[in-house]
NUFIVO-925294 format. One record per atom (N, C-alpha, C): residue number from 1; atom name; x, y, z. Coordinates in steps of 0.001 Angstrom, whole numbers, plus 500000, padded with zeros to 6 digits. Layout:
<recs>
{NUM,CA,{X,Y,Z}}
...
</recs>
This chain:
<recs>
{1,N,{815584,966379,380069}}
{1,CA,{815703,965290,381033}}
{1,C,{816941,965508,381894}}
{2,N,{816811,965171,383137}}
{2,CA,{817930,965327,384069}}
{2,C,{819029,964372,383699}}
{3,N,{820248,964863,383491}}
{3,CA,{821347,963951,383097}}
{3,C,{821643,962920,384155}}
{4,N,{821396,963218,385439}}
{4,CA,{821705,962257,386501}}
{4,C,{820773,961078,386478}}
{5,N,{819546,961277,385836}}
{5,CA,{818567,960197,385789}}
{5,C,{818629,959409,384504}}
{6,N,{819542,959754,383588}}
{6,CA,{819654,959032,382333}}
{6,C,{820297,957670,382555}}
{7,N,{819837,956649,381810}}
{7,CA,{820436,955324,381868}}
{7,C,{821710,955291,381059}}
{8,N,{822642,954503,381522}}
{8,CA,{823909,954361,380805}}
{8,C,{823730,953279,379756}}
{9,N,{823928,953626,378518}}
{9,CA,{823813,952677,377401}}
{9,C,{825210,952291,376975}}
{10,N,{825557,951014,377226}}
{10,CA,{826903,950561,376885}}
{10,C,{827123,950490,375388}}
{11,N,{826043,950385,374637}}
{11,CA,{826167,950298,373167}}
{11,C,{826156,951659,372511}}
{12,N,{826048,952725,373303}}
{12,CA,{825990,954066,372733}}
{12,C,{827346,954454,372183}}
{13,N,{827403,955157,371072}}
{13,CA,{828703,955591,370530}}
{13,C,{829366,956642,371400}}
{14,N,{828629,957219,372328}}
{14,CA,{829185,958257,373193}}
{14,C,{829520,957722,374594}}
{15,N,{829668,956383,374700}}
{15,CA,{829873,955814,376027}}
{15,C,{831216,956194,376635}}
{16,N,{832198,956577,375836}}
{16,CA,{833510,956955,376363}}
{16,C,{833641,958431,376614}}
{17,N,{832584,959167,376332}}
{17,CA,{832649,960616,376478}}
{17,C,{831883,961052,377700}}
{18,N,{832345,962118,378320}}
{18,CA,{831669,962689,379459}}
{18,C,{830677,963721,379003}}
{19,N,{829623,963857,379755}}
{19,CA,{828628,964869,379415}}
{19,C,{829147,966244,379762}}
{20,N,{828484,967237,379244}}
{20,CA,{828919,968611,379477}}
{20,C,{828808,968999,380947}}
{21,N,{827879,968322,381639}}
{21,CA,{827692,968679,383036}}
{21,C,{828802,968155,383920}}
{22,N,{829637,967241,383457}}
{22,CA,{830707,966654,384248}}
{22,C,{832068,967188,383886}}
{23,N,{832140,968107,382966}}
{23,CA,{833443,968609,382540}}
{23,C,{834077,969507,383567}}
{24,N,{833290,970054,384483}}
{24,CA,{833834,970966,385479}}
{24,C,{834217,970276,386771}}
{25,N,{834013,968933,386850}}
{25,CA,{834352,968222,388067}}
{25,C,{835861,968056,388151}}
{26,N,{836494,968519,389209}}
{26,CA,{837967,968374,389313}}
{26,C,{838357,966926,389534}}
{27,N,{839402,966516,388919}}
{27,CA,{839912,965146,389016}}
{27,C,{841245,965178,389741}}
{28,N,{841334,964344,390792}}
{28,CA,{842572,964254,391578}}
{28,C,{843462,963210,390946}}
{29,N,{844540,963638,390353}}
{29,CA,{845461,962718,389672}}
{29,C,{846524,962166,390602}}
{30,N,{846542,962565,391866}}
{30,CA,{847540,962070,392800}}
{30,C,{848845,962808,392742}}
{31,N,{848935,963739,391837}}
{31,CA,{850176,964502,391696}}
{31,C,{850057,965889,392295}}
{32,N,{848945,966142,392991}}
{32,CA,{848766,967460,393580}}
{32,C,{849795,967654,394682}}
{33,N,{850457,968751,394671}}
{33,CA,{851506,969043,395636}}
{33,C,{850905,969716,396855}}
{34,N,{851409,969326,398004}}
{34,CA,{850998,969981,399228}}
{34,C,{851760,971292,399375}}
{35,N,{851299,972066,400265}}
{35,CA,{851974,973337,400497}}
{35,C,{853336,973098,401125}}
{36,N,{854261,973955,400827}}
{36,CA,{855618,973814,401351}}
{36,C,{855607,974062,402856}}
{37,N,{856200,973145,403653}}
{37,CA,{856239,973358,405103}}
{37,C,{856919,974673,405440}}
{38,N,{856484,975249,406508}}
{38,CA,{857038,976535,406926}}
{38,C,{858499,976368,407307}}
{39,N,{859323,977224,406819}}
{39,CA,{860751,977198,407121}}
{39,C,{861568,976482,406076}}
{40,N,{860947,975905,405042}}
{40,CA,{861652,975205,403976}}
{40,C,{861447,975930,402659}}
{41,N,{862504,975948,401898}}
{41,CA,{862384,976486,400552}}
{41,C,{861947,975370,399613}}
{42,N,{861590,975725,398422}}
{42,CA,{861154,974728,397443}}
{42,C,{862286,973781,397084}}
{43,N,{863499,974285,397023}}
{43,CA,{864653,973444,396703}}
{43,C,{864911,972442,397823}}
{44,N,{864804,972908,399079}}
{44,CA,{865006,972004,400209}}
{44,C,{863925,970930,400255}}
{45,N,{862706,971313,399933}}
{45,CA,{861629,970332,399904}}
{45,C,{861893,969267,398844}}
{46,N,{862318,969683,397666}}
{46,CA,{862619,968723,396601}}
{46,C,{863733,967781,397014}}
{47,N,{864750,968333,397697}}
{47,CA,{865869,967503,398140}}
{47,C,{865410,966470,399178}}
{48,N,{864554,966892,400125}}
{48,CA,{864057,965976,401135}}
{48,C,{863162,964903,400529}}
{49,N,{862319,965292,399589}}
{49,CA,{861461,964295,398932}}
{49,C,{862294,963283,398156}}
{50,N,{863348,963740,397508}}
{50,CA,{864232,962824,396767}}
{50,C,{864925,961847,397724}}
{51,N,{865397,962401,398858}}
{51,CA,{866043,961530,399843}}
{51,C,{865061,960521,400430}}
{52,N,{863807,960958,400683}}
{52,CA,{862782,960050,401202}}
{52,C,{862518,958912,400227}}
{53,N,{862467,959240,398951}}
{53,CA,{862234,958201,397938}}
{53,C,{863375,957188,397929}}
{54,N,{864611,957685,398032}}
{54,CA,{865756,956776,398038}}
{54,C,{865738,955874,399274}}
{55,N,{865395,956436,400447}}
{55,CA,{865354,955636,401674}}
{55,C,{864289,954561,401585}}
{56,N,{863116,954907,401054}}
{56,CA,{862047,953913,400906}}
{56,C,{862471,952798,399967}}
{57,N,{863176,953145,398884}}
{57,CA,{863668,952120,397957}}
{57,C,{864703,951224,398632}}
{58,N,{865555,951831,399460}}
{58,CA,{866555,951028,400176}}
{58,C,{865882,950086,401169}}
{59,N,{864820,950542,401820}}
{59,CA,{864097,949685,402767}}
{59,C,{863517,948478,402044}}
{60,N,{862921,948697,400877}}
{60,CA,{862366,947586,400098}}
{60,C,{863467,946616,399708}}
{61,N,{864627,947157,399285}}
{61,CA,{865743,946286,398886}}
{61,C,{866253,945480,400072}}
{62,N,{866381,946128,401221}}
{62,CA,{866862,945420,402412}}
{62,C,{865883,944331,402840}}
{63,N,{864586,944586,402717}}
{63,CA,{863604,943551,403051}}
{63,C,{863742,942346,402131}}
{64,N,{863992,942603,400862}}
{64,CA,{864174,941500,399925}}
{64,C,{865442,940715,400256}}
{65,N,{866514,941439,400598}}
{65,CA,{867772,940764,400965}}
{65,C,{867587,939956,402238}}
{66,N,{866869,940528,403219}}
{66,CA,{866631,939822,404475}}
{66,C,{865822,938544,404247}}
{67,N,{864792,938616,403385}}
{67,CA,{863995,937430,403095}}
{67,C,{864853,936353,402441}}
{68,N,{865753,936765,401520}}
{68,CA,{866628,935789,400868}}
{68,C,{867595,935172,401885}}
{69,N,{868126,935988,402808}}
{69,CA,{869038,935471,403836}}
{69,C,{868316,934484,404761}}
{70,N,{867073,934789,405115}}
{70,CA,{866313,933891,405981}}
{70,C,{866054,932551,405292}}
{71,N,{865741,932590,404009}}
{71,CA,{865554,931323,403278}}
{71,C,{866851,930525,403245}}
{72,N,{867956,931199,402996}}
{72,CA,{869248,930514,402964}}
{72,C,{869595,929936,404338}}
{73,N,{869297,930690,405397}}
{73,CA,{869548,930208,406757}}
{73,C,{868711,928970,407045}}
{74,N,{867448,928974,406625}}
{74,CA,{866591,927809,406827}}
{74,C,{867113,926579,406096}}
{75,N,{867630,926770,404900}}
{75,CA,{868193,925649,404150}}
{75,C,{869425,925083,404845}}
{76,N,{870281,925972,405369}}
{76,CA,{871485,925502,406066}}
{76,C,{871111,924724,407332}}
{77,N,{870123,925218,408083}}
{77,CA,{869690,924507,409282}}
{77,C,{869108,923147,408935}}
{78,N,{868349,923094,407844}}
{78,CA,{867752,921818,407432}}
{78,C,{868834,920817,407046}}
{79,N,{869886,921278,406369}}
{79,CA,{870965,920378,405989}}
{79,C,{871763,919907,407204}}
{80,N,{871863,920768,408217}}
{80,CA,{872588,920403,409441}}
{80,C,{871745,919579,410397}}
{81,N,{870464,919422,410107}}
{81,CA,{869584,918646,410966}}
{81,C,{869126,919387,412210}}
{82,N,{869211,920704,412184}}
{82,CA,{868777,921499,413331}}
{82,C,{867262,921661,413294}}
{83,N,{866639,921414,414446}}
{83,CA,{865190,921518,414555}}
{83,C,{864800,922909,415053}}
{84,N,{863545,923270,414913}}
{84,CA,{863092,924564,415472}}
{84,C,{863311,924668,416975}}
{85,N,{863285,923518,417680}}
{85,CA,{863525,923550,419123}}
{85,C,{864952,923983,419431}}
{86,N,{865901,923516,418631}}
{86,CA,{867288,923946,418820}}
{86,C,{867420,925451,418610}}
{87,N,{866731,925941,417583}}
{87,CA,{866766,927379,417345}}
{87,C,{866153,928162,418487}}
{88,N,{865071,927611,419052}}
{88,CA,{864437,928275,420189}}
{88,C,{865380,928321,421385}}
{89,N,{866091,927201,421640}}
{89,CA,{867047,927174,422747}}
{89,C,{868153,928210,422539}}
{90,N,{868646,928299,421311}}
{90,CA,{869701,929270,421031}}
{90,C,{869198,930696,421224}}
{91,N,{867967,930944,420774}}
{91,CA,{867404,932282,420921}}
{91,C,{867217,932641,422391}}
{92,N,{866730,931667,423185}}
{92,CA,{866545,931924,424612}}
{92,C,{867876,932170,425306}}
{93,N,{868886,931373,424941}}
{93,CA,{870204,931554,425545}}
{93,C,{870780,932921,425189}}
{94,N,{870624,933297,423940}}
{94,CA,{871132,934603,423508}}
{94,C,{870367,935737,424188}}
{95,N,{869057,935556,424303}}
{95,CA,{868245,936592,424948}}
{95,C,{868643,936755,426415}}
{96,N,{868855,935629,427109}}
{96,CA,{869265,935699,428509}}
{96,C,{870635,936355,428655}}
{97,N,{871536,936047,427727}}
{97,CA,{872858,936685,427755}}
{97,C,{872726,938188,427522}}
{98,N,{871854,938563,426593}}
{98,CA,{871648,939988,426333}}
{98,C,{871062,940695,427561}}
{99,N,{870179,939982,428260}}
{99,CA,{869598,940568,429469}}
{99,C,{870672,940766,430536}}
{100,N,{871554,939772,430685}}
{100,CA,{872582,939847,431726}}
{100,C,{873578,940971,431479}}
{101,N,{873835,941271,430232}}
{101,CA,{874805,942331,429926}}
{101,C,{874126,943674,429704}}
{102,N,{872818,943719,429832}}
{102,CA,{872105,944976,429629}}
{102,C,{872338,945913,430812}}
{103,N,{872214,947192,430551}}
{103,CA,{872422,948189,431603}}
{103,C,{871375,948066,432704}}
{104,N,{870130,947743,432323}}
{104,CA,{869070,947629,433328}}
{104,C,{869355,946480,434295}}
{105,N,{869807,945341,433754}}
{105,CA,{870108,944183,434613}}
{105,C,{871288,944485,435530}}
{106,N,{872331,945086,434983}}
{106,CA,{873499,945402,435793}}
{106,C,{873149,946417,436879}}
{107,N,{872315,947394,436523}}
{107,CA,{871905,948378,437517}}
{107,C,{871072,947739,438627}}
{108,N,{870143,946848,438233}}
{108,CA,{869326,946169,439242}}
{108,C,{870175,945267,440127}}
{109,N,{871156,944583,439528}}
{109,CA,{872034,943706,440307}}
{109,C,{872849,944513,441313}}
{110,N,{873375,945649,440887}}
{110,CA,{874148,946495,441801}}
{110,C,{873266,947041,442920}}
{111,N,{872028,947387,442566}}
{111,CA,{871107,947893,443587}}
{111,C,{870813,946832,444639}}
{112,N,{870593,945591,444193}}
{112,CA,{870324,944503,445140}}
{112,C,{871535,944231,446018}}
{113,N,{872713,944300,445446}}
{113,CA,{873922,944100,446248}}
{113,C,{874055,945192,447309}}
{114,N,{873746,946425,446925}}
{114,CA,{873814,947523,447903}}
{114,C,{872802,947314,449024}}
{115,N,{871586,946916,448655}}
{115,CA,{870561,946647,449672}}
{115,C,{870994,945528,450617}}
{116,N,{871570,944475,450041}}
{116,CA,{872001,943345,450869}}
{116,C,{873099,943769,451840}}
{117,N,{874024,944573,451337}}
{117,CA,{875113,945033,452205}}
{117,C,{874581,945928,453322}}
{118,N,{873642,946828,452967}}
{118,CA,{873063,947703,453986}}
{118,C,{872262,946903,455010}}
{119,N,{871553,945876,454521}}
{119,CA,{870736,945070,455426}}
{119,C,{871589,944279,456391}}
{120,N,{872650,943657,455888}}
{120,CA,{873495,942831,456763}}
{120,C,{874263,943663,457777}}
{121,N,{874455,944934,457489}}
{121,CA,{875183,945796,458418}}
{121,C,{874258,946656,459270}}
{122,N,{872968,946445,459143}}
{122,CA,{872022,947234,459924}}
{122,C,{871916,946682,461343}}
{123,N,{871529,947559,462275}}
{123,CA,{871404,947156,463672}}
{123,C,{870275,946139,463858}}
{124,N,{869168,946321,463135}}
{124,CA,{868041,945384,463258}}
{124,C,{868445,943982,462840}}
{125,N,{869216,943888,461754}}
{125,CA,{869674,942565,461295}}
{125,C,{870603,941931,462325}}
{126,N,{871508,942733,462898}}
{126,CA,{872435,942188,463892}}
{126,C,{871687,941713,465134}}
{127,N,{870694,942495,465569}}
{127,CA,{869925,942094,466753}}
{127,C,{869147,940805,466484}}
{128,N,{868564,940727,465294}}
{128,CA,{867812,939511,464943}}
{128,C,{868730,938302,464898}}
{129,N,{869917,938480,464339}}
{129,CA,{870872,937375,464266}}
{129,C,{871328,936944,465660}}
{130,N,{871570,937927,466529}}
{130,CA,{871975,937589,467895}}
{130,C,{870850,936880,468652}}
{131,N,{869617,937337,468428}}
{131,CA,{868471,936687,469092}}
{131,C,{868326,935242,468647}}
{132,N,{868441,935016,467355}}
{132,CA,{868340,933636,466845}}
{132,C,{869482,932774,467359}}
{133,N,{870662,933351,467438}}
{133,CA,{871802,932588,467948}}
{133,C,{871597,932213,469410}}
{134,N,{871113,933164,470206}}
{134,CA,{870859,932872,471613}}
{134,C,{869756,931838,471781}}
{135,N,{868711,931943,470951}}
{135,CA,{867622,930957,471021}}
{135,C,{868132,929566,470676}}
{136,N,{869015,929470,469679}}
{136,CA,{869577,928177,469326}}
{136,C,{870442,927604,470428}}
{137,N,{871219,928475,471066}}
{137,CA,{872047,928000,472176}}
{137,C,{871202,927520,473351}}
{138,N,{870113,928265,473646}}
{138,CA,{869240,927859,474740}}
{138,C,{868547,926535,474433}}
{139,N,{868137,926369,473169}}
{139,CA,{867485,925113,472782}}
{139,C,{868450,923946,472907}}
{140,N,{869696,924141,472463}}
{140,CA,{870694,923072,472576}}
{140,C,{870964,922729,474034}}
{141,N,{871055,923773,474888}}
{141,CA,{871299,923524,476304}}
{141,C,{870133,922782,476944}}
{142,N,{868900,923172,476564}}
{142,CA,{867730,922498,477126}}
{142,C,{867699,921031,476722}}
{143,N,{867969,920743,475447}}
{143,CA,{867992,919354,474988}}
{143,C,{869090,918571,475689}}
{144,N,{870242,919209,475894}}
{144,CA,{871335,918534,476595}}
{144,C,{870940,918220,478034}}
{145,N,{870265,919168,478691}}
{145,CA,{869827,918932,480066}}
{145,C,{868802,917807,480150}}
{146,N,{867892,917777,479167}}
{146,CA,{866891,916701,479150}}
{146,C,{867565,915354,478974}}
{147,N,{868551,915286,478071}}
{147,CA,{869264,914031,477866}}
{147,C,{870022,913592,479104}}
{148,N,{870647,914568,479774}}
{148,CA,{871375,914228,481005}}
{148,C,{870426,913742,482089}}
{149,N,{869265,914402,482187}}
{149,CA,{868293,913992,483207}}
{149,C,{867783,912582,482942}}
{150,N,{867516,912269,481680}}
{150,CA,{867038,910921,481347}}
{150,C,{868103,909886,481665}}
{151,N,{869364,910194,481297}}
{151,CA,{870446,909247,481588}}
{151,C,{870616,909051,483096}}
{152,N,{870546,910151,483852}}
{152,CA,{870689,910049,485295}}
{152,C,{869534,909261,485900}}
{153,N,{868314,909483,485378}}
{153,CA,{867156,908752,485887}}
{153,C,{867286,907262,485610}}
{154,N,{867743,906911,484411}}
{154,CA,{867938,905497,484097}}
{154,C,{869015,904882,484991}}
{155,N,{870068,905658,485261}}
{155,CA,{871113,905145,486153}}
{155,C,{870585,904908,487564}}
{156,N,{869745,905847,488045}}
{156,CA,{869169,905674,489374}}
{156,C,{868256,904449,489430}}
{157,N,{867484,904272,488351}}
{157,CA,{866603,903100,488321}}
{157,C,{867414,901811,488296}}
{158,N,{868519,901817,487572}}
{158,CA,{869332,900597,487493}}
{158,C,{869982,900270,488824}}
{159,N,{870300,901294,489580}}
{159,CA,{870949,901074,490871}}
{159,C,{869949,900878,492006}}
{160,N,{868654,900992,491712}}
{160,CA,{867657,900839,492770}}
{160,C,{867511,899370,493165}}
{161,N,{866999,899148,494390}}
{161,CA,{866832,897777,494892}}
{161,C,{865791,897015,494082}}
{162,N,{864754,897691,493648}}
{162,CA,{863710,897018,492868}}
{162,C,{864265,896491,491558}}
{163,N,{865041,897329,490868}}
{163,CA,{865606,896903,489590}}
{163,C,{866590,895758,489785}}
{164,N,{867429,895838,490850}}
{164,CA,{868384,894760,491094}}
{164,C,{867669,893457,491432}}
{165,N,{866583,893549,492217}}
{165,CA,{865823,892351,492556}}
{165,C,{865209,891738,491300}}
{166,N,{864675,892581,490451}}
{166,CA,{864104,892086,489203}}
{166,C,{865177,891466,488320}}
{167,N,{866340,892072,488305}}
{167,CA,{867432,891538,487500}}
{167,C,{867907,890199,488038}}
{168,N,{867966,890079,489373}}
{168,CA,{868374,888803,489973}}
{168,C,{867369,887701,489644}}
{169,N,{866084,888041,489696}}
{169,CA,{865069,887032,489379}}
{169,C,{865173,886572,487931}}
{170,N,{865383,887535,487026}}
{170,CA,{865531,887165,485607}}
{170,C,{866742,886275,485422}}
{171,N,{867845,886588,486117}}
{171,CA,{869037,885755,485997}}
{171,C,{868809,884369,486564}}
{172,N,{868073,884270,487670}}
{172,CA,{867800,882960,488269}}
{172,C,{866948,882109,487349}}
{173,N,{865884,882725,486792}}
{173,CA,{865011,881968,485874}}
{173,C,{865796,881520,484655}}
{174,N,{866652,882384,484148}}
{174,CA,{867435,882025,482970}}
{174,C,{868368,880861,483259}}
{175,N,{869034,880900,484441}}
{175,CA,{869964,879818,484778}}
{175,C,{869215,878500,484975}}
{176,N,{868015,878548,485575}}
{176,CA,{867247,877319,485766}}
{176,C,{866777,876745,484437}}
{177,N,{866365,877656,483513}}
{177,CA,{865918,877176,482184}}
{177,C,{867070,876535,481456}}
{178,N,{868223,877184,481475}}
{178,CA,{869387,876625,480784}}
{178,C,{869825,875329,481446}}
{179,N,{869807,875268,482810}}
{179,CA,{870200,874049,483509}}
{179,C,{869230,872908,483261}}
{180,N,{867914,873202,483181}}
{180,CA,{866932,872162,482912}}
{180,C,{867103,871572,481528}}
{181,N,{867436,872403,480568}}
{181,CA,{867632,871885,479202}}
{181,C,{868889,871033,479135}}
{182,N,{869919,871414,479878}}
{182,CA,{871136,870604,479864}}
{182,C,{870892,869243,480513}}
{183,N,{869964,869145,481480}}
{183,CA,{869645,867880,482131}}
{183,C,{868612,867063,481359}}
{184,N,{868184,867546,480228}}
{184,CA,{867247,866795,479400}}
{184,C,{865812,867014,479758}}
{185,N,{865475,867999,480523}}
{185,CA,{864098,868250,480923}}
{185,C,{863674,869587,480368}}
{186,N,{862490,869594,479730}}
{186,CA,{861954,870836,479175}}
{186,C,{860966,871480,480101}}
{187,N,{860696,870839,481272}}
{187,CA,{859721,871391,482200}}
{187,C,{860348,872521,482988}}
{188,N,{859668,873603,483057}}
{188,CA,{860148,874733,483813}}
{188,C,{859886,874511,485284}}
{189,N,{860751,874948,486185}}
{189,CA,{860506,874800,487620}}
{189,C,{859342,875665,488043}}
{190,N,{858683,875204,489051}}
{190,CA,{857517,875928,489531}}
{190,C,{857957,877189,490230}}
{191,N,{857371,878332,489894}}
{191,CA,{857787,879582,490554}}
{191,C,{857230,879695,491949}}
{192,N,{856335,878791,492365}}
{192,CA,{855692,878927,493676}}
{192,C,{856302,878035,494737}}
{193,N,{857154,877103,494371}}
{193,CA,{857731,876210,495393}}
{193,C,{858897,875439,494872}}
{194,N,{859446,874550,495715}}
{194,CA,{860616,873756,495358}}
{194,C,{860196,872637,494438}}
{195,N,{861116,872168,493643}}
{195,CA,{860822,871090,492699}}
{195,C,{860757,869741,493412}}
{196,N,{861317,869626,494664}}
{196,CA,{861296,868362,495378}}
{196,C,{859964,868098,496041}}
{197,N,{859131,869127,496219}}
{197,CA,{857866,868973,496913}}
{197,C,{856758,868865,495893}}
{198,N,{856067,867725,495857}}
{198,CA,{855031,867574,494831}}
{198,C,{853865,868496,495121}}
{199,N,{853179,868887,494085}}
{199,CA,{852002,869748,494193}}
{199,C,{850786,868897,494454}}
{200,N,{849899,869382,495278}}
{200,CA,{848661,868667,495544}}
{200,C,{847714,868790,494360}}
{201,N,{847047,867651,494074}}
{201,CA,{846126,867667,492940}}
{201,C,{844922,868535,493244}}
{202,N,{844379,868397,494466}}
{202,CA,{843196,869190,494769}}
{202,C,{843401,869850,496113}}
{203,N,{843117,871073,496174}}
{203,CA,{843233,871793,497446}}
{203,C,{842009,871516,498285}}
{204,N,{842201,871286,499627}}
{204,CA,{841036,871000,500484}}
{204,C,{840184,872247,500643}}
{205,N,{838885,871978,500778}}
{205,CA,{837949,873091,500988}}
{205,C,{837889,873430,502440}}
</recs>
């Protein structure tokens, strides 16, 4: 019978033994050594493997110490009443400070300053600034001229005969209204005739 097709009997007295057909199967115990890298002796390889083992052990120890420090830090913050938001603010402030003192930030800042200096001293910038200055001066002069023209026009209107006649009429009506009230009469004088001449009730046809 084919050994591969045999059923496994857990109650068999030979359940812990391997069959003869499996005795030649190689078993990887995990201790198989790789070939020595080119350029290294066996002693150097052993020394490097020993150092690697020590470094890995130190990494594990440091992780354990770091976890203990983080727990202790959390307890101190809790006792001080510090919230996660406060920690976030501190982290952001520290990060921004680190960015400001970083070489990349300082280099970018210096580059921008150089660009700004070159731009402000360039001929195109000077011409643009002069053009804007001249445009502003022309606009101010135009507004000043418009204001002067309006003031002059109002002065001419005030000195005109029509305006003076209108002003005289307003003054006359005002004096008559004030005089009528002082005399005890609220009736306004007729603008079409004298107050001594009575008005006709009906005009003839």
